C-alpha positions in Angstrom: -0.1 -0.1 -0.1 1.2 2.9 -1.1 0.8 6.4 1.5 -0.2 9.8 0.3 2.4 12.6 -0.6 1.6 13.9 2.8 2.4 11.1 4.7 -1.3 9.7 5.5 -2.1 6.5 4.5 -4.6 6.3 1.6 -8.5 5.6 2.9 -10.1 2.5 1.7 -13.6 2.6 0.9 -13.9 -1.1 1.1 -11.4 -3.7 3.2 -11.7 -7.5 2.8 -9.6 -9.0 5.8 -9.4 -12.4 7.3 -9.1 -14.6 4.3 -7.2 -16.7 2.2 -6.8 -14.8 -1.2 -6.2 -16.4 -4.4 -5.1 -14.5 -6.9 -5.5 -16.5 -9.8 -2.1 -16.7 -11.0 -1.8 -20.4 -10.2 0.3 -19.3 -6.9 -0.8 -20.7 -3.4 -3.3 -18.8 -1.5 -1.8 -16.4 1.3 -3.0 -14.6 4.3 -3.7 -10.7 3.5 -6.4 -8.5 3.1 -7.8 -6.6 -0.1 -8.5 -2.7 0.1 -10.7 -0.9 -2.7 -9.6 2.7 -3.2 -12.0 5.4 -4.8 -9.8 8.0 -4.9 -7.6 6.4 -7.6 -10.2 3.5 -8.6 -7.5 0.7 -7.5 -7.5 -2.7 -5.9 -4.6 -3.2 -3.5 -3.3 -6.6 -2.1 -2.3 -6.0 1.8 0.1 -8.3 2.9 1.9 -7.0 6.0 -0.1 -6.9 9.0 1.2 -2.9 9.7 -0.4 -2.4 6.5 -3.9 -4.3 7.1 -3.7 -2.3 10.5 -3.2 0.8 9.3 -5.9 0.2 6.4 -8.2 -0.9 9.1 -8.3 2.3 11.1 -9.5 4.4 7.9 -11.7 2.1 6.1 -15.0 3.2 5.3 -16.2 -0.6 5.9 -14.4 -3.7 6.8 -15.8 -7.0 5.6 -14.5 -10.4 7.6 -13.9 -12.7 5.1 -12.3 -15.6 7.7 -12.8 -19.3 6.6 -13.3 -18.1 3.1 -11.4 -17.6 0.0 -11.0 -13.9 -1.5 -10.4 -14.0 -5.3 -10.9 -12.2 -8.6 -14.2 -12.6 -10.2 -14.6 -15.8 -12.2 -15.0 -15.6 -16.0 -18.0 -18.3 -17.3 -16.8 -19.2 -20.4 -19.8 -20.5 -21.7 -22.7 -18.5 -21.2 -26.3 -18.3 -22.4 -27.0 -14.7 -20.8 -27.0 -13.0 -24.1 -30.5 -12.0 -24.3 -31.6 -12.3 -20.1 -28.7 -9.8 -19.6 -30.5 -7.2 -21.1 -33.6 -8.2 -19.4 -32.3 -8.5 -16.1 -29.1 -6.5 -16.1 -28.4 -7.2 -12.3 -27.9 -10.3 -13.3 -28.0 -11.5 -9.6 -28.0 -15.3 -9.9 -24.4 -15.3 -11.5 -23.1 -12.3 -9.6 -23.8 -13.7 -6.5 -21.3 -16.8 -7.3 -18.4 -14.6 -8.2 -19.2 -14.1 -11.9 -17.9 -11.1 -13.1 -17.3 -11.8 -16.7 -19.8 -13.5 -19.1 -18.7 -15.4 -22.7 -21.8 -15.2 -24.5 -22.8 -16.1 -28.0 -21.5 -19.6 -27.4 -22.8 -22.7 -29.6 -23.3 -21.0 -32.7 -26.2 -19.0 -31.1 -25.2 -15.4 -31.1 -28.1 -12.5 -31.8 -25.7 -10.6 -33.7 -24.9 -9.4 -36.5 -28.3 -10.3 -37.9 -29.1 -7.6 -40.3 -32.9 -8.7 -40.9 -35.6 -8.4 -38.4 -37.5 -11.8 -39.2 -34.4 -13.5 -39.1 -33.4 -12.3 -35.6 -37.0 -13.1 -34.6 -36.8 -16.6 -36.1 -33.5 -17.6 -34.4 -35.0 -15.9 -30.7 -38.4 -18.5 -31.2 -36.4 -21.4 -32.5 -33.7 -21.0 -29.5 -36.1 -20.0 -26.7 -36.0 -23.4 -24.8 -32.1 -22.8 -24.2 -31.9 -19.1 -24.3 -35.5 -17.7 -23.2 -37.1 -14.9 -25.0 -37.2 -12.0 -22.5 -39.7 -9.2 -23.2 -36.9 -6.9 -24.6 -36.8 -4.4 -27.6 -35.0 -6.3 -30.3 -33.8 -2.7 -31.7 -30.0 -3.7 -33.1 -28.8 -5.5 -36.1 -24.7 -5.3 -35.9 -22.5 -5.9 -33.3 -21.7 -3.1 -32.5 -25.3 -1.6 -32.2 -25.8 -5.3 -29.9 -22.9 -4.8 -27.8 -23.5 -1.0 -26.8 -26.7 -2.2 -25.1 -24.6 -3.7 -22.6 -22.5 -0.5 -22.1 -22.8 0.7 -18.9 -25.7 -1.0 -18.0 -25.6 -4.4 -17.2 -23.5 -5.3 -13.7 -20.7 -7.9 -15.7 -18.2 -7.8 -18.3 -19.4 -9.2 -21.8 -16.9 -11.1 -24.1 -18.9 -11.4 -27.4 -18.4 -14.6 -30.0 -19.7 -14.4 -33.0 -21.9 -17.6 -33.7 -21.8 -19.2 -37.2 -25.6 -19.8 -37.1 -25.8 -16.1 -37.4 -23.8 -15.7 -40.3 -25.6 -18.6 -41.8 -29.1 -16.7 -41.3 -27.1 -13.9 -43.5 -26.6 -16.4 -46.7 -27.9 -19.8 -46.6 -30.8 -19.1 -43.8 -32.1 -22.1 -42.3 -31.6 -24.0 -45.6 -29.6 -27.5 -44.5 -26.7 -27.0 -47.5 -23.5 -25.7 -48.5 -22.9 -22.2 -49.2 -23.2 -21.5 -52.9 -21.6 -18.4 -54.8 -20.5 -15.7 -53.0 -22.3 -16.8 -49.7 -19.0 -17.9 -47.9 -17.3 -14.2 -48.9 -20.5 -12.7 -47.5 -20.1 -14.7 -44.4 -16.3 -13.8 -44.2 -16.9 -10.3 -44.9 -19.7 -10.3 -42.1 -17.4 -11.9 -39.3 -14.6 -10.0 -39.9 -16.6 -6.6 -39.5 -18.0 -8.0 -36.3 -14.4 -8.8 -35.1 -13.8 -5.3 -35.7 -16.6 -4.2 -33.8 -15.6 -5.5 -30.3 -15.8 -9.8 -31.2 -13.4 -11.9 -29.2 -14.2 -15.0 -32.0 -16.0 -17.3 -33.7 -18.3 -20.2 -32.1 -20.0 -23.2 -33.5 -22.7 -25.3 -32.1 -22.6 -28.5 -34.4 -25.7 -29.6 -32.9 -27.8 -26.7 -33.2 -29.1 -25.8 -36.7 -28.6 -23.7 -39.1 -24.7 -24.0 -37.6 -24.6 -27.5 -37.7 -25.1 -27.6 -41.2 -21.3 -26.1 -42.1 -18.4 -28.4 -43.5 -15.3 -28.7 -41.3 -13.7 -26.6 -44.3 -16.4 -24.0 -44.1 -15.9 -23.5 -40.5 -11.9 -23.6 -41.1 -12.2 -20.6 -43.3 -14.3 -18.7 -40.9 -12.1 -19.6 -37.7 -8.9 -18.3 -39.8 -10.6 -15.0 -40.3 -11.0 -14.7 -36.7 -7.8 -15.7 -35.6 -6.1 -13.1 -38.2 -8.2 -10.5 -36.4 -6.8 -11.7 -32.9 -10.0 -14.2 -32.5 -10.3 -18.1 -31.3 -12.6 -20.6 -32.2 -15.2 -21.7 -29.5 -17.1 -24.8 -30.5 -19.8 -27.4 -29.1 -18.6 -30.2 -30.8 -21.0 -32.0 -33.6 -21.2 -35.1 -31.3 -23.2 -37.3 -33.9 -20.0 -37.6 -35.6 -18.5 -40.7 -36.7 -17.5 -42.9 -33.6 -19.8 -40.2 -31.3 -16.7 -40.4 -29.2 -13.6 -38.9 -30.2 -14.3 -38.2 -33.8 -16.2 -35.2 -32.9 -13.1 -33.7 -31.0 -10.9 -34.6 -33.5 -13.2 -32.5 -35.8 -12.6 -29.4 -33.4 -8.8 -29.9 -33.7 -8.6 -30.2 -37.0 -10.5 -27.1 -37.4 -8.0 -25.7 -35.2 -4.8 -26.9 -37.2 -6.3 -26.0 -40.5 -7.3 -22.1 -39.6 -4.9 -22.1 -37.3 -7.1 -20.4 -34.6 -6.8 -21.0 -31.1 -9.5 -24.0 -30.7 -11.4 -24.0 -27.3 -13.7 -27.1 -26.6 -16.6 -26.4 -24.4 -18.2 -28.6 -22.0 -15.5 -30.9 -23.0 -17.0 -34.1 -21.3 -17.2 -38.0 -20.9 -20.7 -39.5 -21.1 -21.1 -42.5 -19.6 -22.1 -44.2 -22.8 -19.0 -43.7 -24.6 -17.1 -46.7 -25.4 -13.4 -45.5 -24.2 -12.2 -43.5 -21.3 -11.4 -40.0 -20.1 -7.9 -40.8 -20.9 -8.6 -40.8 -24.8 -10.1 -37.7 -24.4 -7.3 -36.1 -23.0 -4.9 -37.8 -25.1 -6.1 -35.8 -27.9 -5.8 -32.4 -26.2 -2.1 -33.2 -25.4 -1.2 -34.2 -28.6 -2.3 -31.5 -30.2 -1.1 -29.4 -27.8 2.5 -31.3 -28.5 2.2 -30.6 -32.3 2.0 -27.0 -31.6 -2.0 -26.3 -31.6 -3.4 -24.0 -29.1 -6.2 -26.2 -28.1 -8.1 -25.8 -24.5 -11.0 -26.9 -23.0 -13.7 -26.2 -20.3 -15.6 -28.8 -18.5 -19.1 -28.9 -16.6 -18.8 -28.9 -12.7 -22.0 -31.4 -12.4 -23.1 -34.5 -13.7 -26.2 -33.1 -15.3 -26.3 -31.1 -18.7 -29.3 -28.6 -19.8 -30.3 -27.4 -23.4 -33.5 -27.0 -25.3 -35.8 -30.0 -25.9 -35.6 -29.7 -29.7 -32.0 -30.8 -29.7 -33.3 -34.2 -28.7 -35.1 -34.5 -32.8 -32.9 -34.9 -36.0 -31.4 -31.6 -37.0 -33.4 -32.0 -40.8 -36.5 -31.5 -38.5 -35.6 -27.5 -37.6 -34.3 -27.0 -41.8 -36.1 -23.9 -42.8 -36.8 -22.2 -39.4 -39.5 -22.3 -36.6 -42.4 -22.2 -39.0 -41.2 -25.3 -41.1 -40.2 -27.0 -38.1 -43.8 -27.0 -36.5 -45.3 -28.1 -39.6 -43.2 -31.2 -39.5 -44.1 -31.7 -35.5 -47.9 -31.9 -36.3 -47.3 -34.2 -39.5 -47.9 -38.0 -38.4 -45.7 -39.3 -41.3 -42.8 -37.3 -40.0 -43.3 -38.1 -36.7 -42.6 -41.9 -38.0 -39.5 -40.7 -39.5 -38.2 -39.5 -36.3 -39.3 -42.4 -34.9 -37.7 -44.6 -36.6 -34.0 -42.3 -36.5 -34.3 -42.3 -32.8 -34.9 -46.4 -32.8 -32.0 -46.7 -35.1 -29.6 -44.3 -32.7 -31.2 -46.5 -29.9 -32.2 -43.7 -27.6 -35.6 -44.9 -27.1 -35.7 -45.9 -23.8 -34.9 -45.3 -20.0 -32.0 -45.3 -18.3 -28.3 -43.5 -19.4 -28.2 -42.3 -22.6 -32.3 -42.8 -23.2 -34.6 -40.1 -23.9 -36.9 -41.3 -21.6 -35.2 -40.1 -18.7 -34.9 -36.4 -20.0 -36.3 -34.0 -17.7 -38.7 -31.4 -18.5 -38.6 -27.6 -17.9 -39.6 -23.9 -18.9 -43.7 -24.9 -19.1 -45.8 -21.6 -19.6 -49.2 -23.0 -20.3 -51.5 -23.7 -17.8 -52.3 -27.1 -18.6 -48.5 -28.1 -18.6 -47.2 -27.0 -15.6 -47.7 -30.4 -14.0 -45.6 -31.8 -16.4 -42.4 -29.1 -14.8 -39.3 -31.2 -13.6 -41.2 -34.7 -14.7 -39.1 -36.9 -17.1 -39.9 -37.6 -20.7 -41.1 -41.2 -19.7 -43.2 -40.1 -16.8 -45.1 -37.8 -18.9 -45.6 -40.3 -21.6 -47.0 -42.9 -19.5 -49.4 -40.6 -17.7 -50.7 -39.5 -21.1 -50.8 -42.9 -22.6 -48.7 -41.5 -25.5 -45.1 -42.7 -27.0 -41.9 -40.7 -26.5 -41.9 -39.1 -29.3 -45.5 -38.0 -29.9 -45.0 -36.4 -26.4 -42.0 -34.4 -27.6 -43.8 -33.0 -31.1 -47.2 -32.2 -28.8 -45.1 -30.5 -26.2 -43.2 -28.6 -28.6 -46.2 -27.5 -30.3 -48.0 -26.4 -27.5 -45.5 -24.5 -25.8 -43.7 -23.1 -28.8 -40.8 -24.6 -29.1 -40.0 -23.2 -25.9 -38.7 -25.9 -23.6 -35.8 -27.1 -21.6 -34.5 -30.6 -21.0 -31.8 -31.6 -18.0 -30.4 -34.8 -18.4 -27.9 -37.1 -17.1 -24.3 -35.7 -18.8 -21.1 -36.4 -17.8 -19.4 -39.2 -16.0 -18.2 -37.8 -12.4 -15.0 -39.8 -12.9 -14.4 -38.3 -15.9 -15.3 -34.7 -14.1 -12.7 -35.2 -11.7 -10.1 -36.1 -14.4 -10.6 -33.4 -16.6 -10.5 -30.7 -13.7 -6.9 -32.3 -12.6 -5.3 -31.8 -16.1 -2.9 -28.8 -16.3 
């Protein structure tokens, strides 16, 4: 702590003492106090007992943190708060957990840059089961206009990623196809402009249309453009790819290799249904890093996963956007096709990996509130309907805005990933 020129101790408006300070550098925790000064907008660490005693005498407020850890704010590397932050800017559920920075626009699902209001409305509707659809004014189009909505209005810092779904909505729309003509060039131009306006990189969510329709080559090209402007590639991998175990992660690493962009694999986890081990997954990352690639990952802290209920269905169901998707959900012939595909995937059952154990949430219709928190299998038994009919009926009744919670990462895998250096 530095004294003022006249020899007096600088005043701390807030002093936090008695706790163990973990400063985020990787160093062991240590005893000390943290002071916050308004005069020069500084946060200082006070190690010496004499410094702490002097600061305590002049502090405006003292917090006793005995038995607690004092640490910098946490960065949530995977947040779906890109709309709700604007509706509830205090963001208390996260701030009270110590989160001070949110990475938004993850899973390829960013709400900018989207120049056509109808496209933005479609994305909000299709994705409401995951991100919600709060009552806010959707008055932006560019990345700059979107980020301006957060400036000096929300309680946390925001790091924005451009979702590849937004780039596809501007060109290929909701179509399940490759870009043609100058469409890829338009995507690249939009991405570069977004990066210049404050985006941190490119995200993809390869289970979520329309971004899920992108090829490896398309993603590598876009990731390269992001990297050229200092950005990185953040990906929810293509879980149905190849062996459904290592191949999805191999694709993510390959995109980093081709770009070459720093590749971050989000919610990296080992499912109980995977044929191999967590060590095999970690070996992929270690091998890539040994080859000189910048590959990182984050991992769930619990054994549960959550997303929108629509993800249960094949991606082609969502082609064309929410309108055509609803028409398909109501079509008995389409339901039969969905049933056949899910049967072939071996997921029409109860137990780990089966959709019958999905827990349902976010109901709004009064007649459906009784299903909140029940499993799909339980609802089907009460309705006397099969699982596919229940999913389709409820999605239609709730305008696609349903959430699901499922058994996800294996606890042993979580522990191994968290220990990885």
